[in-house]
PDB file of the backbone (N, CA, C, O) and the ligand in Angstrom, with CONECT records:
HET     ZN  A 101       1
ATOM      1  N   MET A   1      53.033  11.963  14.684  1.00  0.00           N
ATOM      2  CA  MET A   1      52.765  11.325  15.980  1.00  0.00           C
ATOM      3  C   MET A   1      51.564  10.379  15.845  1.00  0.00           C
ATOM      4  O   MET A   1      50.525  10.738  15.291  1.00  0.00           O
ATOM      5  N   VAL A   2      51.737   9.201  16.352  1.00  0.00           N
ATOM      6  CA  VAL A   2      50.636   8.250  16.314  1.00  0.00           C
ATOM      7  C   VAL A   2      49.633   8.612  17.408  1.00  0.00           C
ATOM      8  O   VAL A   2      49.972   8.690  18.589  1.00  0.00           O
ATOM      9  N   ASP A   3      48.412   8.825  16.988  1.00  0.00           N
ATOM     10  CA  ASP A   3      47.418   9.317  17.936  1.00  0.00           C
ATOM     11  C   ASP A   3      46.190   8.425  17.980  1.00  0.00           C
ATOM     12  O   ASP A   3      45.103   8.878  18.338  1.00  0.00           O
ATOM     13  N   THR A   4      46.354   7.186  17.625  1.00  0.00           N
ATOM     14  CA  THR A   4      45.235   6.271  17.671  1.00  0.00           C
ATOM     15  C   THR A   4      45.644   4.991  18.378  1.00  0.00           C
ATOM     16  O   THR A   4      46.826   4.659  18.475  1.00  0.00           O
ATOM     17  N   LEU A   5      44.652   4.293  18.862  1.00  0.00           N
ATOM     18  CA  LEU A   5      44.894   3.002  19.485  1.00  0.00           C
ATOM     19  C   LEU A   5      44.261   1.933  18.614  1.00  0.00           C
ATOM     20  O   LEU A   5      43.235   2.162  17.974  1.00  0.00           O
ATOM     21  N   THR A   6      44.882   0.767  18.597  1.00  0.00           N
ATOM     22  CA  THR A   6      44.267  -0.339  17.880  1.00  0.00           C
ATOM     23  C   THR A   6      43.124  -0.889  18.732  1.00  0.00           C
ATOM     24  O   THR A   6      43.039  -0.620  19.930  1.00  0.00           O
ATOM     25  N   LYS A   7      42.261  -1.655  18.100  1.00  0.00           N
ATOM     26  CA  LYS A   7      41.172  -2.291  18.832  1.00  0.00           C
ATOM     27  C   LYS A   7      41.717  -3.118  19.991  1.00  0.00           C
ATOM     28  O   LYS A   7      41.148  -3.139  21.082  1.00  0.00           O
ATOM     29  N   GLN A   8      42.813  -3.787  19.733  1.00  0.00           N
ATOM     30  CA  GLN A   8      43.416  -4.644  20.749  1.00  0.00           C
ATOM     31  C   GLN A   8      43.917  -3.821  21.933  1.00  0.00           C
ATOM     32  O   GLN A   8      43.730  -4.212  23.085  1.00  0.00           O
ATOM     33  N   GLN A   9      44.547  -2.693  21.653  1.00  0.00           N
ATOM     34  CA  GLN A   9      45.046  -1.835  22.734  1.00  0.00           C
ATOM     35  C   GLN A   9      43.897  -1.291  23.572  1.00  0.00           C
ATOM     36  O   GLN A   9      43.991  -1.214  24.797  1.00  0.00           O
ATOM     37  N   LYS A  10      42.797  -0.908  22.893  1.00  0.00           N
ATOM     38  CA  LYS A  10      41.633  -0.408  23.627  1.00  0.00           C
ATOM     39  C   LYS A  10      41.054  -1.489  24.516  1.00  0.00           C
ATOM     40  O   LYS A  10      40.669  -1.228  25.656  1.00  0.00           O
ATOM     41  N   LEU A  11      40.994  -2.702  23.992  1.00  0.00           N
ATOM     42  CA  LEU A  11      40.453  -3.810  24.760  1.00  0.00           C
ATOM     43  C   LEU A  11      41.283  -4.057  26.018  1.00  0.00           C
ATOM     44  O   LEU A  11      40.734  -4.300  27.092  1.00  0.00           O
ATOM     45  N   VAL A  12      42.598  -3.995  25.879  1.00  0.00           N
ATOM     46  CA  VAL A  12      43.487  -4.218  27.027  1.00  0.00           C
ATOM     47  C   VAL A  12      43.244  -3.158  28.095  1.00  0.00           C
ATOM     48  O   VAL A  12      43.180  -3.468  29.284  1.00  0.00           O
ATOM     49  N   LEU A  13      43.109  -1.899  27.660  1.00  0.00           N
ATOM     50  CA  LEU A  13      42.868  -0.818  28.616  1.00  0.00           C
ATOM     51  C   LEU A  13      41.552  -1.021  29.355  1.00  0.00           C
ATOM     52  O   LEU A  13      41.474  -0.805  30.565  1.00  0.00           O
ATOM     53  N   LYS A  14      40.532  -1.431  28.638  1.00  0.00           N
ATOM     54  CA  LYS A  14      39.225  -1.659  29.259  1.00  0.00           C
ATOM     55  C   LYS A  14      39.282  -2.843  30.213  1.00  0.00           C
ATOM     56  O   LYS A  14      38.653  -2.833  31.271  1.00  0.00           O
ATOM     57  N   GLN A  15      40.036  -3.853  29.832  1.00  0.00           N
ATOM     58  CA  GLN A  15      40.172  -5.017  30.709  1.00  0.00           C
ATOM     59  C   GLN A  15      40.865  -4.648  32.010  1.00  0.00           C
ATOM     60  O   GLN A  15      40.576  -5.227  33.056  1.00  0.00           O
ATOM     61  N   MET A  16      41.781  -3.683  31.950  1.00  0.00           N
ATOM     62  CA  MET A  16      42.509  -3.274  33.150  1.00  0.00           C
ATOM     63  C   MET A  16      41.581  -2.687  34.207  1.00  0.00           C
ATOM     64  O   MET A  16      41.884  -2.754  35.399  1.00  0.00           O
ATOM     65  N   THR A  17      40.462  -2.117  33.792  1.00  0.00           N
ATOM     66  CA  THR A  17      39.502  -1.584  34.759  1.00  0.00           C
ATOM     67  C   THR A  17      38.374  -2.587  35.010  1.00  0.00           C
ATOM     68  O   THR A  17      37.378  -2.257  35.654  1.00  0.00           O
ATOM     69  N   ASN A  18      38.531  -3.809  34.502  1.00  0.00           N
ATOM     70  CA  ASN A  18      37.464  -4.818  34.604  1.00  0.00           C
ATOM     71  C   ASN A  18      36.156  -4.308  34.006  1.00  0.00           C
ATOM     72  O   ASN A  18      35.071  -4.611  34.502  1.00  0.00           O
ATOM     73  N   PHE A  19      36.278  -3.528  32.931  1.00  0.00           N
ATOM     74  CA  PHE A  19      35.119  -2.989  32.213  1.00  0.00           C
ATOM     75  C   PHE A  19      34.259  -2.100  33.115  1.00  0.00           C
ATOM     76  O   PHE A  19      33.035  -2.063  32.997  1.00  0.00           O
ATOM     77  N   THR A  20      34.936  -1.387  34.020  1.00  0.00           N
ATOM     78  CA  THR A  20      34.244  -0.473  34.921  1.00  0.00           C
ATOM     79  C   THR A  20      34.505   0.966  34.486  1.00  0.00           C
ATOM     80  O   THR A  20      35.644   1.344  34.213  1.00  0.00           O
ATOM     81  N   CYS A  21      33.450   1.755  34.426  1.00  0.00           N
ATOM     82  CA  CYS A  21      33.602   3.175  34.125  1.00  0.00           C
ATOM     83  C   CYS A  21      34.299   3.851  35.298  1.00  0.00           C
ATOM     84  O   CYS A  21      33.895   3.662  36.445  1.00  0.00           O
ATOM     85  N   GLU A  22      35.338   4.634  35.030  1.00  0.00           N
ATOM     86  CA  GLU A  22      36.088   5.264  36.112  1.00  0.00           C
ATOM     87  C   GLU A  22      35.364   6.471  36.690  1.00  0.00           C
ATOM     88  O   GLU A  22      35.832   7.064  37.662  1.00  0.00           O
ATOM     89  N   SER A  23      34.234   6.841  36.109  1.00  0.00           N
ATOM     90  CA  SER A  23      33.485   7.978  36.626  1.00  0.00           C
ATOM     91  C   SER A  23      32.284   7.517  37.452  1.00  0.00           C
ATOM     92  O   SER A  23      32.140   7.925  38.605  1.00  0.00           O
ATOM     93  N   CYS A  24      31.427   6.680  36.885  1.00  0.00           N
ATOM     94  CA  CYS A  24      30.233   6.248  37.628  1.00  0.00           C
ATOM     95  C   CYS A  24      30.420   4.878  38.285  1.00  0.00           C
ATOM     96  O   CYS A  24      29.544   4.415  39.015  1.00  0.00           O
ATOM     97  N   HIS A  25      31.550   4.235  38.029  1.00  0.00           N
ATOM     98  CA  HIS A  25      31.920   2.976  38.690  1.00  0.00           C
ATOM     99  C   HIS A  25      30.923   1.851  38.472  1.00  0.00           C
ATOM    100  O   HIS A  25      30.749   0.988  39.333  1.00  0.00           O
ATOM    101  N   GLN A  26      30.287   1.866  37.346  1.00  0.00           N
ATOM    102  CA  GLN A  26      29.425   0.758  36.981  1.00  0.00           C
ATOM    103  C   GLN A  26      30.131  -0.093  35.924  1.00  0.00           C
ATOM    104  O   GLN A  26      31.014   0.376  35.206  1.00  0.00           O
ATOM    105  N   VAL A  27      29.720  -1.337  35.854  1.00  0.00           N
ATOM    106  CA  VAL A  27      30.330  -2.246  34.886  1.00  0.00           C
ATOM    107  C   VAL A  27      29.531  -2.199  33.589  1.00  0.00           C
ATOM    108  O   VAL A  27      28.301  -2.238  33.595  1.00  0.00           O
ATOM    109  N   PHE A  28      30.253  -2.115  32.483  1.00  0.00           N
ATOM    110  CA  PHE A  28      29.614  -2.013  31.172  1.00  0.00           C
ATOM    111  C   PHE A  28      30.139  -3.089  30.243  1.00  0.00           C
ATOM    112  O   PHE A  28      31.119  -3.773  30.537  1.00  0.00           O
ATOM    113  N   LYS A  29      29.461  -3.221  29.116  1.00  0.00           N
ATOM    114  CA  LYS A  29      29.982  -4.091  28.072  1.00  0.00           C
ATOM    115  C   LYS A  29      31.124  -3.377  27.363  1.00  0.00           C
ATOM    116  O   LYS A  29      31.235  -2.151  27.396  1.00  0.00           O
ATOM    117  N   GLU A  30      31.960  -4.172  26.727  1.00  0.00           N
ATOM    118  CA  GLU A  30      33.148  -3.618  26.071  1.00  0.00           C
ATOM    119  C   GLU A  30      32.781  -2.487  25.112  1.00  0.00           C
ATOM    120  O   GLU A  30      33.447  -1.453  25.077  1.00  0.00           O
ATOM    121  N   ASN A  31      31.718  -2.693  24.337  1.00  0.00           N
ATOM    122  CA  ASN A  31      31.387  -1.690  23.320  1.00  0.00           C
ATOM    123  C   ASN A  31      30.659  -0.472  23.882  1.00  0.00           C
ATOM    124  O   ASN A  31      30.344   0.461  23.143  1.00  0.00           O
ATOM    125  N   GLU A  32      30.395  -0.478  25.180  1.00  0.00           N
ATOM    126  CA  GLU A  32      29.765   0.692  25.799  1.00  0.00           C
ATOM    127  C   GLU A  32      30.791   1.590  26.479  1.00  0.00           C
ATOM    128  O   GLU A  32      30.452   2.656  26.992  1.00  0.00           O
ATOM    129  N   LEU A  33      32.027   1.157  26.479  1.00  0.00           N
ATOM    130  CA  LEU A  33      33.088   1.942  27.114  1.00  0.00           C
ATOM    131  C   LEU A  33      33.940   2.633  26.059  1.00  0.00           C
ATOM    132  O   LEU A  33      34.137   2.117  24.959  1.00  0.00           O
ATOM    133  N   GLU A  34      34.441   3.814  26.418  1.00  0.00           N
ATOM    134  CA  GLU A  34      35.293   4.558  25.507  1.00  0.00           C
ATOM    135  C   GLU A  34      36.534   5.023  26.246  1.00  0.00           C
ATOM    136  O   GLU A  34      36.541   5.148  27.471  1.00  0.00           O
ATOM    137  N   ILE A  35      37.573   5.273  25.483  1.00  0.00           N
ATOM    138  CA  ILE A  35      38.814   5.773  26.064  1.00  0.00           C
ATOM    139  C   ILE A  35      38.775   7.291  26.024  1.00  0.00           C
ATOM    140  O   ILE A  35      38.721   7.899  24.955  1.00  0.00           O
ATOM    141  N   HIS A  36      38.802   7.890  27.205  1.00  0.00           N
ATOM    142  CA  HIS A  36      38.750   9.347  27.283  1.00  0.00           C
ATOM    143  C   HIS A  36      40.155   9.887  27.530  1.00  0.00           C
ATOM    144  O   HIS A  36      40.895   9.370  28.366  1.00  0.00           O
ATOM    145  N   ARG A  37      40.508  10.937  26.788  1.00  0.00           N
ATOM    146  CA  ARG A  37      41.783  11.605  27.035  1.00  0.00           C
ATOM    147  C   ARG A  37      41.516  12.847  27.864  1.00  0.00           C
ATOM    148  O   ARG A  37      40.709  13.694  27.481  1.00  0.00           O
ATOM    149  N   LYS A  38      42.193  12.956  29.000  1.00  0.00           N
ATOM    150  CA  LYS A  38      41.989  14.111  29.881  1.00  0.00           C
ATOM    151  C   LYS A  38      42.377  15.393  29.160  1.00  0.00           C
ATOM    152  O   LYS A  38      41.658  16.391  29.211  1.00  0.00           O
ATOM    153  N   ILE A  39      43.514  15.353  28.492  1.00  0.00           N
ATOM    154  CA  ILE A  39      43.863  16.456  27.586  1.00  0.00           C
ATOM    155  C   ILE A  39      43.435  16.012  26.203  1.00  0.00           C
ATOM    156  O   ILE A  39      43.911  14.994  25.700  1.00  0.00           O
ATOM    157  N   ARG A  40      42.546  16.763  25.585  1.00  0.00           N
ATOM    158  CA  ARG A  40      41.974  16.329  24.314  1.00  0.00           C
ATOM    159  C   ARG A  40      43.012  16.242  23.213  1.00  0.00           C
ATOM    160  O   ARG A  40      44.059  16.888  23.261  1.00  0.00           O
ATOM    161  N   GLY A  41      42.694  15.426  22.221  1.00  0.00           N
ATOM    162  CA  GLY A  41      43.604  15.236  21.103  1.00  0.00           C
ATOM    163  C   GLY A  41      43.966  16.545  20.412  1.00  0.00           C
ATOM    164  O   GLY A  41      45.113  16.755  20.019  1.00  0.00           O
ATOM    165  N   VAL A  42      42.969  17.424  20.269  1.00  0.00           N
ATOM    166  CA  VAL A  42      43.233  18.698  19.585  1.00  0.00           C
ATOM    167  C   VAL A  42      44.158  19.593  20.396  1.00  0.00           C
ATOM    168  O   VAL A  42      44.787  20.503  19.856  1.00  0.00           O
ATOM    169  N   ASP A  43      44.239  19.326  21.718  1.00  0.00           N
ATOM    170  CA  ASP A  43      45.143  20.111  22.563  1.00  0.00           C
ATOM    171  C   ASP A  43      46.480  19.413  22.784  1.00  0.00           C
ATOM    172  O   ASP A  43      47.282  19.829  23.620  1.00  0.00           O
ATOM    173  N   GLY A  44      46.705  18.352  22.028  1.00  0.00           N
ATOM    174  CA  GLY A  44      47.988  17.666  22.112  1.00  0.00           C
ATOM    175  C   GLY A  44      48.004  16.464  23.038  1.00  0.00           C
ATOM    176  O   GLY A  44      49.057  15.864  23.258  1.00  0.00           O
ATOM    177  N   GLY A  45      46.837  16.103  23.589  1.00  0.00           N
ATOM    178  CA  GLY A  45      46.787  14.954  24.482  1.00  0.00           C
ATOM    179  C   GLY A  45      46.930  13.646  23.731  1.00  0.00           C
ATOM    180  O   GLY A  45      46.311  13.449  22.685  1.00  0.00           O
ATOM    181  N   THR A  46      47.741  12.762  24.261  1.00  0.00           N
ATOM    182  CA  THR A  46      47.949  11.476  23.611  1.00  0.00           C
ATOM    183  C   THR A  46      47.478  10.349  24.526  1.00  0.00           C
ATOM    184  O   THR A  46      47.071  10.562  25.668  1.00  0.00           O
ATOM    185  N   TYR A  47      47.553   9.149  23.973  1.00  0.00           N
ATOM    186  CA  TYR A  47      47.070   7.984  24.715  1.00  0.00           C
ATOM    187  C   TYR A  47      48.139   7.406  25.637  1.00  0.00           C
ATOM    188  O   TYR A  47      48.448   6.216  25.565  1.00  0.00           O
ATOM    189  N   ILE A  48      48.698   8.240  26.496  1.00  0.00           N
ATOM    190  CA  ILE A  48      49.611   7.712  27.497  1.00  0.00           C
ATOM    191  C   ILE A  48      48.795   7.436  28.756  1.00  0.00           C
ATOM    192  O   ILE A  48      47.777   8.089  28.982  1.00  0.00           O
ATOM    193  N   PRO A  49      49.228   6.476  29.582  1.00  0.00           N
ATOM    194  CA  PRO A  49      48.407   6.055  30.726  1.00  0.00           C
ATOM    195  C   PRO A  49      47.958   7.204  31.620  1.00  0.00           C
ATOM    196  O   PRO A  49      46.835   7.181  32.125  1.00  0.00           O
ATOM    197  N   SER A  50      48.811   8.212  31.827  1.00  0.00           N
ATOM    198  CA  SER A  50      48.427   9.294  32.735  1.00  0.00           C
ATOM    199  C   SER A  50      47.405  10.230  32.115  1.00  0.00           C
ATOM    200  O   SER A  50      46.844  11.082  32.805  1.00  0.00           O
ATOM    201  N   ASN A  51      47.159  10.082  30.830  1.00  0.00           N
ATOM    202  CA  ASN A  51      46.212  10.982  30.165  1.00  0.00           C
ATOM    203  C   ASN A  51      44.895  10.298  29.810  1.00  0.00           C
ATOM    204  O   ASN A  51      44.001  10.933  29.252  1.00  0.00           O
ATOM    205  N   ILE A  52      44.769   9.028  30.122  1.00  0.00           N
ATOM    206  CA  ILE A  52      43.543   8.357  29.710  1.00  0.00           C
ATOM    207  C   ILE A  52      42.703   7.892  30.880  1.00  0.00           C
ATOM    208  O   ILE A  52      43.197   7.662  31.984  1.00  0.00           O
ATOM    209  N   GLN A  53      41.432   7.763  30.606  1.00  0.00           N
ATOM    210  CA  GLN A  53      40.446   7.329  31.572  1.00  0.00           C
ATOM    211  C   GLN A  53      39.439   6.472  30.820  1.00  0.00           C
ATOM    212  O   GLN A  53      39.101   6.772  29.676  1.00  0.00           O
ATOM    213  N   ILE A  54      38.963   5.419  31.447  1.00  0.00           N
ATOM    214  CA  ILE A  54      37.954   4.580  30.817  1.00  0.00           C
ATOM    215  C   ILE A  54      36.588   5.066  31.273  1.00  0.00           C
ATOM    216  O   ILE A  54      36.274   5.044  32.464  1.00  0.00           O
ATOM    217  N   LEU A  55      35.787   5.501  30.325  1.00  0.00           N
ATOM    218  CA  LEU A  55      34.468   6.037  30.658  1.00  0.00           C
ATOM    219  C   LEU A  55      33.386   5.360  29.827  1.00  0.00           C
ATOM    220  O   LEU A  55      33.623   4.944  28.693  1.00  0.00           O
ATOM    221  N   CYS A  56      32.195   5.257  30.411  1.00  0.00           N
ATOM    222  CA  CYS A  56      31.065   4.776  29.630  1.00  0.00           C
ATOM    223  C   CYS A  56      30.630   5.894  28.691  1.00  0.00           C
ATOM    224  O   CYS A  56      31.056   7.040  28.835  1.00  0.00           O
ATOM    225  N   LYS A  57      29.792   5.556  27.745  1.00  0.00           N
ATOM    226  CA  LYS A  57      29.426   6.554  26.736  1.00  0.00           C
ATOM    227  C   LYS A  57      28.771   7.787  27.341  1.00  0.00           C
ATOM    228  O   LYS A  57      29.053   8.907  26.916  1.00  0.00           O
ATOM    229  N   SER A  58      27.886   7.594  28.343  1.00  0.00           N
ATOM    230  CA  SER A  58      27.192   8.767  28.882  1.00  0.00           C
ATOM    231  C   SER A  58      28.133   9.636  29.709  1.00  0.00           C
ATOM    232  O   SER A  58      28.030  10.862  29.650  1.00  0.00           O
ATOM    233  N   CYS A  59      29.055   9.042  30.485  1.00  0.00           N
ATOM    234  CA  CYS A  59      30.027   9.859  31.228  1.00  0.00           C
ATOM    235  C   CYS A  59      30.969  10.573  30.265  1.00  0.00           C
ATOM    236  O   CYS A  59      31.344  11.722  30.496  1.00  0.00           O
ATOM    237  N   HIS A  60      31.344   9.904  29.204  1.00  0.00           N
ATOM    238  CA  HIS A  60      32.243  10.492  28.220  1.00  0.00           C
ATOM    239  C   HIS A  60      31.614  11.731  27.582  1.00  0.00           C
ATOM    240  O   HIS A  60      32.273  12.749  27.372  1.00  0.00           O
ATOM    241  N   LYS A  61      30.332  11.612  27.284  1.00  0.00           N
ATOM    242  CA  LYS A  61      29.607  12.737  26.700  1.00  0.00           C
ATOM    243  C   LYS A  61      29.619  13.933  27.638  1.00  0.00           C
ATOM    244  O   LYS A  61      29.839  15.068  27.214  1.00  0.00           O
ATOM    245  N   MET A  62      29.377  13.665  28.934  1.00  0.00           N
ATOM    246  CA  MET A  62      29.355  14.749  29.911  1.00  0.00           C
ATOM    247  C   MET A  62      30.714  15.406  30.030  1.00  0.00           C
ATOM    248  O   MET A  62      30.807  16.628  30.149  1.00  0.00           O
ATOM    249  N   ARG A  63      31.786  14.594  29.999  1.00  0.00           N
ATOM    250  CA  ARG A  63      33.140  15.147  30.087  1.00  0.00           C
ATOM    251  C   ARG A  63      33.400  16.123  28.952  1.00  0.00           C
ATOM    252  O   ARG A  63      34.021  17.168  29.149  1.00  0.00           O
ATOM    253  N   ASP A  64      32.933  15.786  27.793  1.00  0.00           N
ATOM    254  CA  ASP A  64      33.221  16.625  26.638  1.00  0.00           C
ATOM    255  C   ASP A  64      32.539  17.975  26.719  1.00  0.00           C
ATOM    256  O   ASP A  64      32.926  18.913  26.021  1.00  0.00           O
ATOM    257  N   PHE A  65      31.528  18.081  27.562  1.00  0.00           N
ATOM    258  CA  PHE A  65      30.832  19.359  27.677  1.00  0.00           C
ATOM    259  C   PHE A  65      31.431  20.255  28.753  1.00  0.00           C
ATOM    260  O   PHE A  65      31.129  21.447  28.811  1.00  0.00           O
ATOM    261  N   ILE A  66      32.284  19.683  29.611  1.00  0.00           N
ATOM    262  CA  ILE A  66      32.870  20.491  30.686  1.00  0.00           C
ATOM    263  C   ILE A  66      33.946  21.402  30.121  1.00  0.00           C
ATOM    264  O   ILE A  66      34.563  22.165  30.864  1.00  0.00           O
TER     265      ILE A  66
HETATM  266 ZN    ZN A 101      30.071   6.161  33.529  1.00  0.00          ZN2+
END
């Protein structure tokens, strides 16, 4: 199973949110945003639209601790 996104695919996803973090709703630079999987990769989560969220680095870090 392909479980990675190309740089181009990540860029498109970030552009869809206008480079806005879906958690804190602030605008970030492209390299400050990450693609978060609601169901983690180790639990079988893939990069399908219903499983992903665009988060800034600090929100992403917090998600991983929950
Ligand atoms: Zn954020």
